[in-house]
PDB file of N, CA, C, O and CB in Angstrom:
ATOM      1  N   MET A   1     -43.352 -47.794  21.844  1.00  0.00           N
ATOM      2  CA  MET A   1     -43.739 -46.607  22.579  1.00  0.00           C
ATOM      3  C   MET A   1     -42.599 -45.592  22.510  1.00  0.00           C
ATOM      4  O   MET A   1     -41.446 -45.929  22.782  1.00  0.00           O
ATOM      5  CB  MET A   1     -44.092 -46.956  24.051  1.00  0.00           C
ATOM      6  N   LYS A   2     -42.916 -44.365  22.151  1.00  0.00           N
ATOM      7  CA  LYS A   2     -41.924 -43.307  22.054  1.00  0.00           C
ATOM      8  C   LYS A   2     -42.347 -42.147  22.946  1.00  0.00           C
ATOM      9  O   LYS A   2     -43.180 -41.327  22.560  1.00  0.00           O
ATOM     10  CB  LYS A   2     -41.747 -42.841  20.584  1.00  0.00           C
ATOM     11  N   ILE A   3     -41.776 -42.087  24.122  1.00  0.00           N
ATOM     12  CA  ILE A   3     -42.121 -41.015  25.051  1.00  0.00           C
ATOM     13  C   ILE A   3     -41.430 -39.710  24.650  1.00  0.00           C
ATOM     14  O   ILE A   3     -41.826 -38.639  25.111  1.00  0.00           O
ATOM     15  CB  ILE A   3     -41.734 -41.405  26.489  1.00  0.00           C
ATOM     16  N   LYS A   4     -40.419 -39.784  23.813  1.00  0.00           N
ATOM     17  CA  LYS A   4     -39.691 -38.587  23.400  1.00  0.00           C
ATOM     18  C   LYS A   4     -40.616 -37.512  22.843  1.00  0.00           C
ATOM     19  O   LYS A   4     -40.321 -36.323  22.960  1.00  0.00           O
ATOM     20  CB  LYS A   4     -38.647 -38.947  22.366  1.00  0.00           C
ATOM     21  N   ARG A   5     -41.698 -37.902  22.256  1.00  0.00           N
ATOM     22  CA  ARG A   5     -42.591 -36.925  21.628  1.00  0.00           C
ATOM     23  C   ARG A   5     -43.497 -36.221  22.630  1.00  0.00           C
ATOM     24  O   ARG A   5     -44.076 -35.183  22.311  1.00  0.00           O
ATOM     25  CB  ARG A   5     -43.438 -37.605  20.579  1.00  0.00           C
ATOM     26  N   MET A   6     -43.631 -36.771  23.845  1.00  0.00           N
ATOM     27  CA  MET A   6     -44.529 -36.167  24.820  1.00  0.00           C
ATOM     28  C   MET A   6     -44.200 -34.691  25.077  1.00  0.00           C
ATOM     29  O   MET A   6     -45.115 -33.868  25.092  1.00  0.00           O
ATOM     30  CB  MET A   6     -44.469 -36.943  26.122  1.00  0.00           C
ATOM     31  N   PRO A   7     -42.934 -34.331  25.279  1.00  0.00           N
ATOM     32  CA  PRO A   7     -42.639 -32.913  25.508  1.00  0.00           C
ATOM     33  C   PRO A   7     -43.119 -32.013  24.373  1.00  0.00           C
ATOM     34  O   PRO A   7     -43.675 -30.941  24.611  1.00  0.00           O
ATOM     35  CB  PRO A   7     -41.154 -32.726  25.702  1.00  0.00           C
ATOM     36  N   GLU A   8     -42.900 -32.454  23.156  1.00  0.00           N
ATOM     37  CA  GLU A   8     -43.330 -31.668  21.996  1.00  0.00           C
ATOM     38  C   GLU A   8     -44.852 -31.520  21.970  1.00  0.00           C
ATOM     39  O   GLU A   8     -45.374 -30.457  21.634  1.00  0.00           O
ATOM     40  CB  GLU A   8     -42.839 -32.324  20.690  1.00  0.00           C
ATOM     41  N   LYS A   9     -45.547 -32.581  22.323  1.00  0.00           N
ATOM     42  CA  LYS A   9     -47.010 -32.537  22.329  1.00  0.00           C
ATOM     43  C   LYS A   9     -47.524 -31.579  23.399  1.00  0.00           C
ATOM     44  O   LYS A   9     -48.462 -30.818  23.160  1.00  0.00           O
ATOM     45  CB  LYS A   9     -47.588 -33.940  22.557  1.00  0.00           C
ATOM     46  N   ILE A  10     -46.912 -31.619  24.567  1.00  0.00           N
ATOM     47  CA  ILE A  10     -47.353 -30.731  25.648  1.00  0.00           C
ATOM     48  C   ILE A  10     -47.175 -29.278  25.232  1.00  0.00           C
ATOM     49  O   ILE A  10     -48.077 -28.463  25.423  1.00  0.00           O
ATOM     50  CB  ILE A  10     -46.570 -31.017  26.953  1.00  0.00           C
ATOM     51  N   VAL A  11     -46.027 -28.950  24.669  1.00  0.00           N
ATOM     52  CA  VAL A  11     -45.767 -27.581  24.214  1.00  0.00           C
ATOM     53  C   VAL A  11     -46.787 -27.170  23.156  1.00  0.00           C
ATOM     54  O   VAL A  11     -47.388 -26.100  23.256  1.00  0.00           O
ATOM     55  CB  VAL A  11     -44.334 -27.456  23.651  1.00  0.00           C
ATOM     56  N   ALA A  12     -46.983 -28.004  22.155  1.00  0.00           N
ATOM     57  CA  ALA A  12     -47.893 -27.668  21.052  1.00  0.00           C
ATOM     58  C   ALA A  12     -49.331 -27.485  21.546  1.00  0.00           C
ATOM     59  O   ALA A  12     -50.011 -26.536  21.154  1.00  0.00           O
ATOM     60  CB  ALA A  12     -47.846 -28.765  19.974  1.00  0.00           C
ATOM     61  N   LEU A  13     -49.783 -28.384  22.397  1.00  0.00           N
ATOM     62  CA  LEU A  13     -51.149 -28.282  22.907  1.00  0.00           C
ATOM     63  C   LEU A  13     -51.326 -27.054  23.788  1.00  0.00           C
ATOM     64  O   LEU A  13     -52.356 -26.383  23.724  1.00  0.00           O
ATOM     65  CB  LEU A  13     -51.516 -29.536  23.688  1.00  0.00           C
ATOM     66  N   ARG A  14     -50.334 -26.761  24.603  1.00  0.00           N
ATOM     67  CA  ARG A  14     -50.404 -25.580  25.472  1.00  0.00           C
ATOM     68  C   ARG A  14     -50.455 -24.308  24.628  1.00  0.00           C
ATOM     69  O   ARG A  14     -51.259 -23.413  24.889  1.00  0.00           O
ATOM     70  CB  ARG A  14     -49.191 -25.538  26.440  1.00  0.00           C
ATOM     71  N   LYS A  15     -49.599 -24.237  23.626  1.00  0.00           N
ATOM     72  CA  LYS A  15     -49.570 -23.047  22.772  1.00  0.00           C
ATOM     73  C   LYS A  15     -50.852 -22.909  21.950  1.00  0.00           C
ATOM     74  O   LYS A  15     -51.318 -21.797  21.701  1.00  0.00           O
ATOM     75  CB  LYS A  15     -48.360 -23.099  21.840  1.00  0.00           C
ATOM     76  N   LYS A  16     -51.414 -24.034  21.533  1.00  0.00           N
ATOM     77  CA  LYS A  16     -52.671 -24.001  20.774  1.00  0.00           C
ATOM     78  C   LYS A  16     -53.786 -23.382  21.604  1.00  0.00           C
ATOM     79  O   LYS A  16     -54.673 -22.714  21.072  1.00  0.00           O
ATOM     80  CB  LYS A  16     -53.072 -25.418  20.326  1.00  0.00           C
ATOM     81  N   LYS A  17     -53.733 -23.609  22.912  1.00  0.00           N
ATOM     82  CA  LYS A  17     -54.739 -23.038  23.821  1.00  0.00           C
ATOM     83  C   LYS A  17     -54.369 -21.612  24.249  1.00  0.00           C
ATOM     84  O   LYS A  17     -55.119 -20.955  24.972  1.00  0.00           O
ATOM     85  CB  LYS A  17     -54.898 -23.931  25.065  1.00  0.00           C
ATOM     86  N   ASN A  18     -53.198 -21.145  23.790  1.00  0.00           N
ATOM     87  CA  ASN A  18     -52.696 -19.832  24.192  1.00  0.00           C
ATOM     88  C   ASN A  18     -52.505 -19.724  25.700  1.00  0.00           C
ATOM     89  O   ASN A  18     -52.778 -18.686  26.302  1.00  0.00           O
ATOM     90  CB  ASN A  18     -53.642 -18.749  23.719  1.00  0.00           C
ATOM     91  N   TRP A  19     -52.031 -20.814  26.296  1.00  0.00           N
ATOM     92  CA  TRP A  19     -51.759 -20.840  27.730  1.00  0.00           C
ATOM     93  C   TRP A  19     -50.272 -20.675  27.954  1.00  0.00           C
ATOM     94  O   TRP A  19     -49.453 -21.199  27.199  1.00  0.00           O
ATOM     95  CB  TRP A  19     -52.268 -22.150  28.375  1.00  0.00           C
ATOM     96  N   SER A  20     -49.933 -19.945  28.998  1.00  0.00           N
ATOM     97  CA  SER A  20     -48.541 -19.901  29.437  1.00  0.00           C
ATOM     98  C   SER A  20     -48.265 -21.167  30.240  1.00  0.00           C
ATOM     99  O   SER A  20     -49.186 -21.913  30.573  1.00  0.00           O
ATOM    100  CB  SER A  20     -48.245 -18.609  30.287  1.00  0.00           C
ATOM    101  N   GLN A  21     -47.003 -21.403  30.546  1.00  0.00           N
ATOM    102  CA  GLN A  21     -46.685 -22.528  31.414  1.00  0.00           C
ATOM    103  C   GLN A  21     -47.371 -22.349  32.767  1.00  0.00           C
ATOM    104  O   GLN A  21     -47.830 -23.320  33.369  1.00  0.00           O
ATOM    105  CB  GLN A  21     -45.156 -22.667  31.591  1.00  0.00           C
ATOM    106  N   GLN A  22     -47.439 -21.111  33.241  1.00  0.00           N
ATOM    107  CA  GLN A  22     -48.091 -20.847  34.523  1.00  0.00           C
ATOM    108  C   GLN A  22     -49.580 -21.165  34.451  1.00  0.00           C
ATOM    109  O   GLN A  22     -50.135 -21.724  35.396  1.00  0.00           O
ATOM    110  CB  GLN A  22     -47.882 -19.386  34.941  1.00  0.00           C
ATOM    111  N   ASP A  23     -50.235 -20.815  33.342  1.00  0.00           N
ATOM    112  CA  ASP A  23     -51.660 -21.129  33.174  1.00  0.00           C
ATOM    113  C   ASP A  23     -51.892 -22.628  33.293  1.00  0.00           C
ATOM    114  O   ASP A  23     -52.792 -23.070  34.008  1.00  0.00           O
ATOM    115  CB  ASP A  23     -52.176 -20.619  31.812  1.00  0.00           C
ATOM    116  N   LEU A  24     -51.078 -23.406  32.590  1.00  0.00           N
ATOM    117  CA  LEU A  24     -51.238 -24.859  32.622  1.00  0.00           C
ATOM    118  C   LEU A  24     -50.943 -25.398  34.017  1.00  0.00           C
ATOM    119  O   LEU A  24     -51.664 -26.262  34.515  1.00  0.00           O
ATOM    120  CB  LEU A  24     -50.317 -25.530  31.587  1.00  0.00           C
ATOM    121  N   ALA A  25     -49.899 -24.896  34.640  1.00  0.00           N
ATOM    122  CA  ALA A  25     -49.555 -25.342  35.996  1.00  0.00           C
ATOM    123  C   ALA A  25     -50.717 -25.079  36.962  1.00  0.00           C
ATOM    124  O   ALA A  25     -51.037 -25.923  37.799  1.00  0.00           O
ATOM    125  CB  ALA A  25     -48.272 -24.625  36.494  1.00  0.00           C
ATOM    126  N   ASP A  26     -51.334 -23.925  36.843  1.00  0.00           N
ATOM    127  CA  ASP A  26     -52.473 -23.589  37.709  1.00  0.00           C
ATOM    128  C   ASP A  26     -53.649 -24.524  37.473  1.00  0.00           C
ATOM    129  O   ASP A  26     -54.333 -24.914  38.419  1.00  0.00           O
ATOM    130  CB  ASP A  26     -52.909 -22.143  37.478  1.00  0.00           C
ATOM    131  N   LYS A  27     -53.886 -24.883  36.225  1.00  0.00           N
ATOM    132  CA  LYS A  27     -55.021 -25.750  35.891  1.00  0.00           C
ATOM    133  C   LYS A  27     -54.865 -27.158  36.454  1.00  0.00           C
ATOM    134  O   LYS A  27     -55.851 -27.787  36.838  1.00  0.00           O
ATOM    135  CB  LYS A  27     -55.192 -25.822  34.388  1.00  0.00           C
ATOM    136  N   ILE A  28     -53.626 -27.655  36.503  1.00  0.00           N
ATOM    137  CA  ILE A  28     -53.443 -29.041  36.965  1.00  0.00           C
ATOM    138  C   ILE A  28     -52.753 -29.117  38.328  1.00  0.00           C
ATOM    139  O   ILE A  28     -52.370 -30.191  38.790  1.00  0.00           O
ATOM    140  CB  ILE A  28     -52.633 -29.827  35.941  1.00  0.00           C
ATOM    141  N   HIS A  29     -52.607 -27.951  38.954  1.00  0.00           N
ATOM    142  CA  HIS A  29     -52.122 -27.877  40.338  1.00  0.00           C
ATOM    143  C   HIS A  29     -50.720 -28.452  40.521  1.00  0.00           C
ATOM    144  O   HIS A  29     -50.473 -29.262  41.415  1.00  0.00           O
ATOM    145  CB  HIS A  29     -53.076 -28.601  41.248  1.00  0.00           C
ATOM    146  N   VAL A  30     -49.805 -28.011  39.648  1.00  0.00           N
ATOM    147  CA  VAL A  30     -48.389 -28.337  39.805  1.00  0.00           C
ATOM    148  C   VAL A  30     -47.612 -27.039  39.738  1.00  0.00           C
ATOM    149  O   VAL A  30     -48.157 -26.004  39.354  1.00  0.00           O
ATOM    150  CB  VAL A  30     -47.899 -29.351  38.712  1.00  0.00           C
ATOM    151  N   HIS A  31     -46.344 -27.087  40.109  1.00  0.00           N
ATOM    152  CA  HIS A  31     -45.481 -25.907  40.054  1.00  0.00           C
ATOM    153  C   HIS A  31     -45.118 -25.624  38.599  1.00  0.00           C
ATOM    154  O   HIS A  31     -44.971 -26.548  37.798  1.00  0.00           O
ATOM    155  CB  HIS A  31     -44.196 -26.110  40.917  1.00  0.00           C
ATOM    156  N   VAL A  32     -44.977 -24.361  38.266  1.00  0.00           N
ATOM    157  CA  VAL A  32     -44.638 -23.977  36.894  1.00  0.00           C
ATOM    158  C   VAL A  32     -43.323 -24.617  36.446  1.00  0.00           C
ATOM    159  O   VAL A  32     -43.165 -24.931  35.266  1.00  0.00           O
ATOM    160  CB  VAL A  32     -44.543 -22.451  36.777  1.00  0.00           C
ATOM    161  N   GLN A  33     -42.386 -24.813  37.363  1.00  0.00           N
ATOM    162  CA  GLN A  33     -41.128 -25.460  36.994  1.00  0.00           C
ATOM    163  C   GLN A  33     -41.350 -26.905  36.552  1.00  0.00           C
ATOM    164  O   GLN A  33     -40.586 -27.433  35.744  1.00  0.00           O
ATOM    165  CB  GLN A  33     -40.150 -25.418  38.166  1.00  0.00           C
ATOM    166  N   THR A  34     -42.386 -27.540  37.078  1.00  0.00           N
ATOM    167  CA  THR A  34     -42.725 -28.908  36.671  1.00  0.00           C
ATOM    168  C   THR A  34     -43.105 -28.932  35.199  1.00  0.00           C
ATOM    169  O   THR A  34     -42.680 -29.817  34.457  1.00  0.00           O
ATOM    170  CB  THR A  34     -43.880 -29.470  37.534  1.00  0.00           C
ATOM    171  N   ILE A  35     -43.898 -27.972  34.783  1.00  0.00           N
ATOM    172  CA  ILE A  35     -44.294 -27.888  33.371  1.00  0.00           C
ATOM    173  C   ILE A  35     -43.042 -27.715  32.507  1.00  0.00           C
ATOM    174  O   ILE A  35     -42.903 -28.371  31.475  1.00  0.00           O
ATOM    175  CB  ILE A  35     -45.296 -26.704  33.136  1.00  0.00           C
ATOM    176  N   GLY A  36     -42.149 -26.848  32.923  1.00  0.00           N
ATOM    177  CA  GLY A  36     -40.911 -26.627  32.180  1.00  0.00           C
ATOM    178  C   GLY A  36     -40.086 -27.892  32.045  1.00  0.00           C
ATOM    179  O   GLY A  36     -39.544 -28.170  30.975  1.00  0.00           O
ATOM    180  N   ARG A  37     -39.985 -28.662  33.121  1.00  0.00           N
ATOM    181  CA  ARG A  37     -39.218 -29.919  33.059  1.00  0.00           C
ATOM    182  C   ARG A  37     -39.874 -30.910  32.107  1.00  0.00           C
ATOM    183  O   ARG A  37     -39.183 -31.599  31.358  1.00  0.00           O
ATOM    184  CB  ARG A  37     -39.089 -30.547  34.462  1.00  0.00           C
ATOM    185  N   TRP A  38     -41.196 -30.986  32.130  1.00  0.00           N
ATOM    186  CA  TRP A  38     -41.894 -31.887  31.198  1.00  0.00           C
ATOM    187  C   TRP A  38     -41.645 -31.460  29.764  1.00  0.00           C
ATOM    188  O   TRP A  38     -41.367 -32.293  28.902  1.00  0.00           O
ATOM    189  CB  TRP A  38     -43.409 -31.912  31.486  1.00  0.00           C
ATOM    190  N   GLU A  39     -41.744 -30.160  29.508  1.00  0.00           N
ATOM    191  CA  GLU A  39     -41.598 -29.657  28.141  1.00  0.00           C
ATOM    192  C   GLU A  39     -40.172 -29.791  27.620  1.00  0.00           C
ATOM    193  O   GLU A  39     -39.965 -29.871  26.409  1.00  0.00           O
ATOM    194  CB  GLU A  39     -42.027 -28.207  28.077  1.00  0.00           C
ATOM    195  N   ARG A  40     -39.199 -29.816  28.503  1.00  0.00           N
ATOM    196  CA  ARG A  40     -37.806 -30.013  28.090  1.00  0.00           C
ATOM    197  C   ARG A  40     -37.415 -31.480  28.080  1.00  0.00           C
ATOM    198  O   ARG A  40     -36.291 -31.818  27.709  1.00  0.00           O
ATOM    199  CB  ARG A  40     -36.874 -29.245  29.006  1.00  0.00           C
ATOM    200  N   GLY A  41     -38.326 -32.356  28.484  1.00  0.00           N
ATOM    201  CA  GLY A  41     -38.032 -33.784  28.503  1.00  0.00           C
ATOM    202  C   GLY A  41     -37.131 -34.190  29.660  1.00  0.00           C
ATOM    203  O   GLY A  41     -36.500 -35.246  29.611  1.00  0.00           O
ATOM    204  N   LYS A  42     -37.063 -33.371  30.690  1.00  0.00           N
ATOM    205  CA  LYS A  42     -36.218 -33.657  31.856  1.00  0.00           C
ATOM    206  C   LYS A  42     -36.951 -34.469  32.909  1.00  0.00           C
ATOM    207  O   LYS A  42     -36.322 -35.022  33.811  1.00  0.00           O
ATOM    208  CB  LYS A  42     -35.718 -32.364  32.471  1.00  0.00           C
ATOM    209  N   ALA A  43     -38.265 -34.547  32.806  1.00  0.00           N
ATOM    210  CA  ALA A  43     -39.082 -35.309  33.753  1.00  0.00           C
ATOM    211  C   ALA A  43     -40.357 -35.728  33.038  1.00  0.00           C
ATOM    212  O   ALA A  43     -40.723 -35.172  32.003  1.00  0.00           O
ATOM    213  CB  ALA A  43     -39.406 -34.471  35.043  1.00  0.00           C
ATOM    214  N   LEU A  44     -41.021 -36.715  33.610  1.00  0.00           N
ATOM    215  CA  LEU A  44     -42.307 -37.182  33.086  1.00  0.00           C
ATOM    216  C   LEU A  44     -43.373 -37.005  34.162  1.00  0.00           C
ATOM    217  O   LEU A  44     -43.079 -37.113  35.352  1.00  0.00           O
ATOM    218  CB  LEU A  44     -42.222 -38.674  32.628  1.00  0.00           C
ATOM    219  N   PRO A  45     -44.599 -36.735  33.751  1.00  0.00           N
ATOM    220  CA  PRO A  45     -45.671 -36.618  34.734  1.00  0.00           C
ATOM    221  C   PRO A  45     -45.986 -37.974  35.364  1.00  0.00           C
ATOM    222  O   PRO A  45     -45.839 -39.020  34.733  1.00  0.00           O
ATOM    223  CB  PRO A  45     -46.930 -36.032  34.083  1.00  0.00           C
ATOM    224  N   SER A  46     -46.419 -37.927  36.618  1.00  0.00           N
ATOM    225  CA  SER A  46     -46.919 -39.142  37.266  1.00  0.00           C
ATOM    226  C   SER A  46     -48.218 -39.545  36.576  1.00  0.00           C
ATOM    227  O   SER A  46     -48.741 -38.795  35.752  1.00  0.00           O
ATOM    228  CB  SER A  46     -47.141 -38.924  38.809  1.00  0.00           C
ATOM    229  N   LEU A  47     -48.732 -40.702  36.902  1.00  0.00           N
ATOM    230  CA  LEU A  47     -49.994 -41.131  36.286  1.00  0.00           C
ATOM    231  C   LEU A  47     -51.123 -40.162  36.608  1.00  0.00           C
ATOM    232  O   LEU A  47     -51.934 -39.842  35.739  1.00  0.00           O
ATOM    233  CB  LEU A  47     -50.368 -42.540  36.758  1.00  0.00           C
ATOM    234  N   GLU A  48     -51.179 -39.697  37.843  1.00  0.00           N
ATOM    235  CA  GLU A  48     -52.219 -38.743  38.228  1.00  0.00           C
ATOM    236  C   GLU A  48     -52.047 -37.428  37.469  1.00  0.00           C
ATOM    237  O   GLU A  48     -53.023 -36.858  36.980  1.00  0.00           O
ATOM    238  CB  GLU A  48     -52.186 -38.491  39.751  1.00  0.00           C
ATOM    239  N   GLU A  49     -50.819 -36.951  37.370  1.00  0.00           N
ATOM    240  CA  GLU A  49     -50.545 -35.719  36.632  1.00  0.00           C
ATOM    241  C   GLU A  49     -50.855 -35.895  35.150  1.00  0.00           C
ATOM    242  O   GLU A  49     -51.384 -34.984  34.513  1.00  0.00           O
ATOM    243  CB  GLU A  49     -49.082 -35.294  36.819  1.00  0.00           C
ATOM    244  N   LEU A  50     -50.531 -37.056  34.602  1.00  0.00           N
ATOM    245  CA  LEU A  50     -50.821 -37.338  33.200  1.00  0.00           C
ATOM    246  C   LEU A  50     -52.324 -37.285  32.944  1.00  0.00           C
ATOM    247  O   LEU A  50     -52.771 -36.723  31.943  1.00  0.00           O
ATOM    248  CB  LEU A  50     -50.257 -38.711  32.799  1.00  0.00           C
ATOM    249  N   ALA A  51     -53.092 -37.867  33.841  1.00  0.00           N
ATOM    250  CA  ALA A  51     -54.552 -37.833  33.704  1.00  0.00           C
ATOM    251  C   ALA A  51     -55.065 -36.400  33.766  1.00  0.00           C
ATOM    252  O   ALA A  51     -55.919 -36.013  32.968  1.00  0.00           O
ATOM    253  CB  ALA A  51     -55.220 -38.683  34.803  1.00  0.00           C
ATOM    254  N   ASP A  52     -54.552 -35.611  34.707  1.00  0.00           N
ATOM    255  CA  ASP A  52     -54.966 -34.209  34.822  1.00  0.00           C
ATOM    256  C   ASP A  52     -54.548 -33.406  33.590  1.00  0.00           C
ATOM    257  O   ASP A  52     -55.305 -32.571  33.094  1.00  0.00           O
ATOM    258  CB  ASP A  52     -54.366 -33.578  36.089  1.00  0.00           C
ATOM    259  N   LEU A  53     -53.357 -33.666  33.113  1.00  0.00           N
ATOM    260  CA  LEU A  53     -52.844 -32.977  31.931  1.00  0.00           C
ATOM    261  C   LEU A  53     -53.713 -33.272  30.717  1.00  0.00           C
ATOM    262  O   LEU A  53     -54.119 -32.359  29.998  1.00  0.00           O
ATOM    263  CB  LEU A  53     -51.392 -33.388  31.656  1.00  0.00           C
ATOM    264  N   ALA A  54     -53.994 -34.542  30.494  1.00  0.00           N
ATOM    265  CA  ALA A  54     -54.832 -34.931  29.356  1.00  0.00           C
ATOM    266  C   ALA A  54     -56.228 -34.324  29.476  1.00  0.00           C
ATOM    267  O   ALA A  54     -56.783 -33.835  28.492  1.00  0.00           O
ATOM    268  CB  ALA A  54     -54.930 -36.466  29.257  1.00  0.00           C
ATOM    269  N   ALA A  55     -56.788 -34.356  30.675  1.00  0.00           N
ATOM    270  CA  ALA A  55     -58.130 -33.790  30.885  1.00  0.00           C
ATOM    271  C   ALA A  55     -58.134 -32.290  30.601  1.00  0.00           C
ATOM    272  O   ALA A  55     -59.101 -31.766  30.048  1.00  0.00           O
ATOM    273  CB  ALA A  55     -58.612 -34.056  32.329  1.00  0.00           C
ATOM    274  N   SER A  56     -57.063 -31.601  30.975  1.00  0.00           N
ATOM    275  CA  SER A  56     -57.016 -30.153  30.735  1.00  0.00           C
ATOM    276  C   SER A  56     -57.032 -29.832  29.246  1.00  0.00           C
ATOM    277  O   SER A  56     -57.522 -28.778  28.838  1.00  0.00           O
ATOM    278  CB  SER A  56     -55.767 -29.547  31.383  1.00  0.00           C
ATOM    279  N   PHE A  57     -56.497 -30.737  28.436  1.00  0.00           N
ATOM    280  CA  PHE A  57     -56.507 -30.552  26.991  1.00  0.00           C
ATOM    281  C   PHE A  57     -57.722 -31.202  26.327  1.00  0.00           C
ATOM    282  O   PHE A  57     -57.924 -31.046  25.122  1.00  0.00           O
ATOM    283  CB  PHE A  57     -55.236 -31.116  26.393  1.00  0.00           C
ATOM    284  N   GLY A  58     -58.530 -31.925  27.099  1.00  0.00           N
ATOM    285  CA  GLY A  58     -59.696 -32.603  26.539  1.00  0.00           C
ATOM    286  C   GLY A  58     -59.330 -33.774  25.655  1.00  0.00           C
ATOM    287  O   GLY A  58     -60.017 -34.063  24.675  1.00  0.00           O
ATOM    288  N   LEU A  59     -58.238 -34.454  26.004  1.00  0.00           N
ATOM    289  CA  LEU A  59     -57.740 -35.571  25.197  1.00  0.00           C
ATOM    290  C   LEU A  59     -57.533 -36.800  26.067  1.00  0.00           C
ATOM    291  O   LEU A  59     -57.377 -36.682  27.282  1.00  0.00           O
ATOM    292  CB  LEU A  59     -56.425 -35.191  24.490  1.00  0.00           C
ATOM    293  N   PRO A  60     -57.531 -37.981  25.453  1.00  0.00           N
ATOM    294  CA  PRO A  60     -57.184 -39.180  26.223  1.00  0.00           C
ATOM    295  C   PRO A  60     -55.686 -39.168  26.546  1.00  0.00           C
ATOM    296  O   PRO A  60     -54.879 -38.662  25.765  1.00  0.00           O
ATOM    297  CB  PRO A  60     -57.564 -40.475  25.436  1.00  0.00           C
ATOM    298  N   ALA A  61     -55.327 -39.722  27.691  1.00  0.00           N
ATOM    299  CA  ALA A  61     -53.932 -39.731  28.115  1.00  0.00           C
ATOM    300  C   ALA A  61     -53.034 -40.466  27.128  1.00  0.00           C
ATOM    301  O   ALA A  61     -51.865 -40.113  26.975  1.00  0.00           O
ATOM    302  CB  ALA A  61     -53.812 -40.363  29.483  1.00  0.00           C
ATOM    303  N   ASP A  62     -53.565 -41.482  26.459  1.00  0.00           N
ATOM    304  CA  ASP A  62     -52.705 -42.230  25.531  1.00  0.00           C
ATOM    305  C   ASP A  62     -52.240 -41.376  24.360  1.00  0.00           C
ATOM    306  O   ASP A  62     -51.223 -41.698  23.745  1.00  0.00           O
ATOM    307  CB  ASP A  62     -53.441 -43.451  25.007  1.00  0.00           C
ATOM    308  N   TYR A  63     -52.956 -40.289  24.026  1.00  0.00           N
ATOM    309  CA  TYR A  63     -52.499 -39.396  22.979  1.00  0.00           C
ATOM    310  C   TYR A  63     -51.155 -38.768  23.359  1.00  0.00           C
ATOM    311  O   TYR A  63     -50.282 -38.597  22.507  1.00  0.00           O
ATOM    312  CB  TYR A  63     -53.547 -38.308  22.710  1.00  0.00           C
ATOM    313  N   LEU A  64     -50.996 -38.429  24.623  1.00  0.00           N
ATOM    314  CA  LEU A  64     -49.753 -37.812  25.073  1.00  0.00           C
ATOM    315  C   LEU A  64     -48.608 -38.799  25.140  1.00  0.00           C
ATOM    316  O   LEU A  64     -47.450 -38.429  24.941  1.00  0.00           O
ATOM    317  CB  LEU A  64     -49.948 -37.180  26.419  1.00  0.00           C
ATOM    318  N   VAL A  65     -48.926 -40.060  25.420  1.00  0.00           N
ATOM    319  CA  VAL A  65     -47.905 -41.078  25.658  1.00  0.00           C
ATOM    320  C   VAL A  65     -47.452 -41.756  24.371  1.00  0.00           C
ATOM    321  O   VAL A  65     -46.256 -41.975  24.177  1.00  0.00           O
ATOM    322  CB  VAL A  65     -48.427 -42.120  26.623  1.00  0.00           C
ATOM    323  N   PHE A  66     -48.379 -42.086  23.500  1.00  0.00           N
ATOM    324  CA  PHE A  66     -48.050 -42.873  22.305  1.00  0.00           C
ATOM    325  C   PHE A  66     -48.075 -42.031  21.045  1.00  0.00           C
ATOM    326  O   PHE A  66     -48.819 -41.055  20.945  1.00  0.00           O
ATOM    327  CB  PHE A  66     -49.014 -44.033  22.158  1.00  0.00           C
ATOM    328  N   ASP A  67     -47.240 -42.426  20.073  1.00  0.00           N
ATOM    329  CA  ASP A  67     -47.245 -41.781  18.759  1.00  0.00           C
ATOM    330  C   ASP A  67     -48.405 -42.271  17.933  1.00  0.00           C
ATOM    331  O   ASP A  67     -48.576 -41.841  16.793  1.00  0.00           O
ATOM    332  CB  ASP A  67     -45.936 -42.036  18.023  1.00  0.00           C
TER     333      ASP A  67
END
């Protein structure tokens, strides 16, 4: 399992949707700074946040977690 790639995936998926960090934060009900920490690899989403994040992108959560 390589969690290092999760930040890169979040950034790429967000940009593909043309969403700002604030747009994504609003969709999953977290603070915009939380999105920034995830994208910089400084923090990881909780299981509930991971589920919300994956749902916002229309993907299974394991796509974000595993390579």
